[in-house]
C-alpha positions as semicolon CSV with decimal commas, in nm:
position;residue;x (nm);y (nm);z (nm)
1;X;9,143;10,296;9,054
2;X;9,337;10,691;9,069
3;X;9,302;10,782;8,693
4;X;9,251;10,649;8,378
5;X;9,548;10,542;8,295
6;X;9,666;10,470;8,644
7;X;9,750;10,097;8,795
8;X;9,747;10,104;9,115
9;X;9,484;10,212;9,426
10;X;9,501;10,530;9,623
11;X;9,621;10,488;10,000
12;X;9,444;10,621;10,273
13;X;9,528;10,859;10,534
14;X;9,657;10,555;10,813
15;X;9,832;10,350;10,544
16;X;10,229;10,405;10,608
17;X;10,422;10,551;10,370
18;X;10,817;10,592;10,290
19;X;10,947;10,910;10,219
20;X;10,805;11,054;9,884
21;X;11,032;10,977;9,573
22;X;10,909;11,066;9,194
23;X;11,124;10,834;9,049
24;X;11,066;10,521;9,228
25;X;10,701;10,568;9,226
26;X;10,702;10,620;8,825
27;X;10,951;10,337;8,821
28;X;10,674;10,131;8,996
29;X;10,424;10,227;8,802
30;X;10,617;10,147;8,454
31;X;10,680;9,802;8,563
32;X;10,346;9,752;8,620
33;X;10,215;9,886;8,290
34;X;10,465;9,731;8,087
35;X;10,366;9,379;8,224
36;X;9,996;9,480;8,165
37;X;9,925;9,487;8,558
38;X;9,678;9,691;8,748
39;X;9,544;9,677;9,136
40;X;9,166;9,610;9,196
41;X;8,965;9,657;9,533
42;X;9,082;9,908;9,845
43;X;9,303;9,962;10,090
44;X;9,197;9,979;10,428
45;X;9,209;10,316;10,650
46;X;9,413;10,145;10,918
47;X;9,735;10,215;11,051
48;X;9,843;9,831;11,166
49;X;9,793;9,496;10,961
50;X;9,908;9,220;10,873
51;X;9,880;9,178;10,507
52;X;9,915;8,815;10,303
53;X;10,027;8,776;9,925
54;X;9,872;8,444;9,765
55;X;9,899;8,254;9,566
56;X;10,206;8,232;9,624
57;X;10,406;7,999;9,269
58;X;10,672;8,204;9,101
59;X;10,927;8,459;9,175
60;X;10,750;8,681;8,947
61;X;10,524;8,735;9,254
62;X;10,787;8,950;9,408
63;X;10,867;9,179;9,108
64;X;10,500;9,256;9,057
65;X;10,477;9,304;9,463
66;X;10,751;9,556;9,489
67;X;10,665;9,739;9,173
68;X;10,306;9,762;9,336
69;X;10,489;9,862;9,670
70;X;10,699;10,122;9,490
71;X;10,443;10,248;9,280
72;X;10,230;10,307;9,578
73;X;10,470;10,472;9,822
74;X;10,362;10,222;10,067
75;X;10,558;10,162;10,395
76;X;10,510;9,747;10,416
77;X;10,773;9,555;10,593
78;X;10,874;9,186;10,564
79;X;11,054;8,976;10,754
80;X;11,368;8,806;10,563
81;X;11,617;8,580;10,725
82;X;11,981;8,754;10,856
83;X;12,199;8,514;10,613
84;X;12,009;8,732;10,304
85;X;12,175;9,040;10,420
86;X;12,488;8,996;10,259
87;X;12,642;9,287;10,131
88;X;12,586;9,399;9,843
89;X;12,196;9,235;9,856
90;X;12,162;9,372;10,269
91;X;12,127;9,761;10,167
92;X;11,893;9,647;9,896
93;X;11,672;9,463;10,086
94;X;11,658;9,709;10,347
95;X;11,532;9,980;10,089
96;X;11,280;9,758;9,957
97;X;11,177;9,740;10,318
98;X;11,237;9,382;10,402
99;X;11,343;9,350;10,817
100;X;11,647;9,122;10,933
101;X;11,544;8,890;11,147
102;X;11,715;8,606;11,342
103;X;11,500;8,278;11,349
104;X;11,732;8,149;11,639
105;X;11,688;8,411;11,893
106;X;11,542;8,372;12,227
107;X;11,217;8,569;12,090
108;X;11,098;8,341;11,807
109;X;10,999;8,516;11,493
110;X;10,600;8,571;11,612
111;X;10,750;8,746;11,893
112;X;10,973;8,983;11,703
113;X;10,728;9,021;11,445
114;X;10,457;9,117;11,703
115;X;10,672;9,365;11,870
116;X;10,757;9,561;11,556
117;X;10,419;9,645;11,494
118;X;10,339;9,730;11,888
119;X;10,667;9,987;11,842
120;X;10,513;10,158;11,562
121;X;10,259;10,422;11,523
122;X;10,176;10,271;11,168
123;X;10,330;9,912;11,068
124;X;10,209;9,714;10,792
125;X;10,360;9,362;10,776
126;X;10,338;9,158;10,501
127;X;10,438;8,760;10,426
128;X;10,328;8,475;10,186
129;X;10,120;8,261;10,374
130;X;10,225;7,943;10,205
131;X;10,558;8,032;10,328
132;X;10,700;7,874;9,957
133;X;10,615;7,862;9,628
134;X;10,573;7,513;9,632
135;X;10,199;7,309;9,640
136;X;10,148;7,270;10,022
137;X;9,878;7,110;10,166
138;X;9,810;7,351;10,449
139;X;9,946;7,724;10,489
140;X;10,154;7,809;10,739
141;X;10,014;7,933;11,065
142;X;10,274;8,289;11,123
143;X;10,079;8,497;10,988
144;X;9,806;8,391;11,208
145;X;9,948;8,415;11,549
146;X;10,159;8,730;11,444
147;X;9,803;8,914;11,355
148;X;9,670;8,763;11,701
149;X;9,998;8,847;11,941
150;X;10,014;9,183;11,783
151;X;9,582;9,217;11,784
152;X;9,558;9,380;11,431
153;X;9,364;9,251;11,143
154;X;9,467;9,035;10,825
155;X;9,456;9,168;10,464
156;X;9,421;8,964;10,205
157;X;9,620;9,056;9,844
158;X;9,610;8,856;9,558
159;X;9,782;8,767;9,241
160;X;9,550;8,692;8,959
161;X;9,733;8,609;8,680
162;X;9,483;8,525;8,372
163;X;9,366;8,888;8,446
164;X;9,702;9,042;8,538
165;X;9,506;9,163;8,866
166;X;9,669;9,257;9,190
167;X;9,396;9,255;9,460
168;X;9,319;9,412;9,810
169;X;9,047;9,225;9,951
170;X;8,843;9,272;10,296
171;X;9,005;9,253;10,622
172;X;8,940;8,980;10,845
173;X;8,956;9,008;11,201
174;X;9,057;8,702;11,408
175;X;8,877;8,490;11,642
176;X;8,991;8,240;11,882
177;X;8,995;7,946;11,639
178;X;9,306;7,943;11,417
179;X;9,202;7,641;11,201
180;X;8,869;7,821;11,106
181;X;8,999;8,167;11,091
182;X;9,241;8,064;10,843
183;X;9,024;7,821;10,611
184;X;8,761;8,115;10,594
185;X;9,038;8,304;10,421
186;X;9,108;8,018;10,202
187;X;8,799;8,051;10,113
188;X;8,759;8,389;10,033
189;X;9,091;8,321;9,769
190;X;8,903;8,012;9,561
191;X;8,843;8,276;9,261
192;X;9,224;8,401;9,190
193;X;9,481;8,193;9,019
194;X;9,848;8,202;9,066
195;X;10,127;8,179;8,751
196;X;10,146;7,832;8,839
197;X;9,874;7,695;8,988
198;X;9,521;7,778;9,201
199;X;9,502;7,893;9,539
200;X;9,499;7,544;9,798
201;X;9,167;7,515;9,928
202;X;9,093;7,422;10,297
203;X;9,020;7,018;10,367
204;X;8,690;6,973;10,447
205;X;8,602;6,981;10,830
């Protein structure tokens, strides 16, 4: 923790940051405090990575996640389908770090995301590996493919509702076996419980 009454973690030097804004950082901290939330763990001092958030079972995950982003002053980017970028939602999404992506473009989402990561000196890309708030048997594989294509590690973050903690875990370096990597990351998530359900466990192999 950064102080006796603080709710967020310190950012290391290589983490991407937004232009300093005292009001938005105060707003993010205030939302977290009012909700009873705090952060735990530590951010890695890495300029480029893919951050995943789970379990994702409620729209409230986005509220607490964006509040933490504002409180930290962290410049983490999220890809959103281009149909969402209508007025006045589009400008707000861009200010929150959401990047418009065309799922029907010649280059797929994985290629677009990896190209963005390669194009910047510092770039943290975030997404929910479950891809939906509903129960799923298996995670979507996009996060692994993006991290692999960009040659960056995966950083897991969790929402634990019983303790009201947004936690940051250790980075995972990826190998050549996608299924094994995803199972390994899912097993790390086992203790954490979302608002409406536990994280999905990998099937036995």
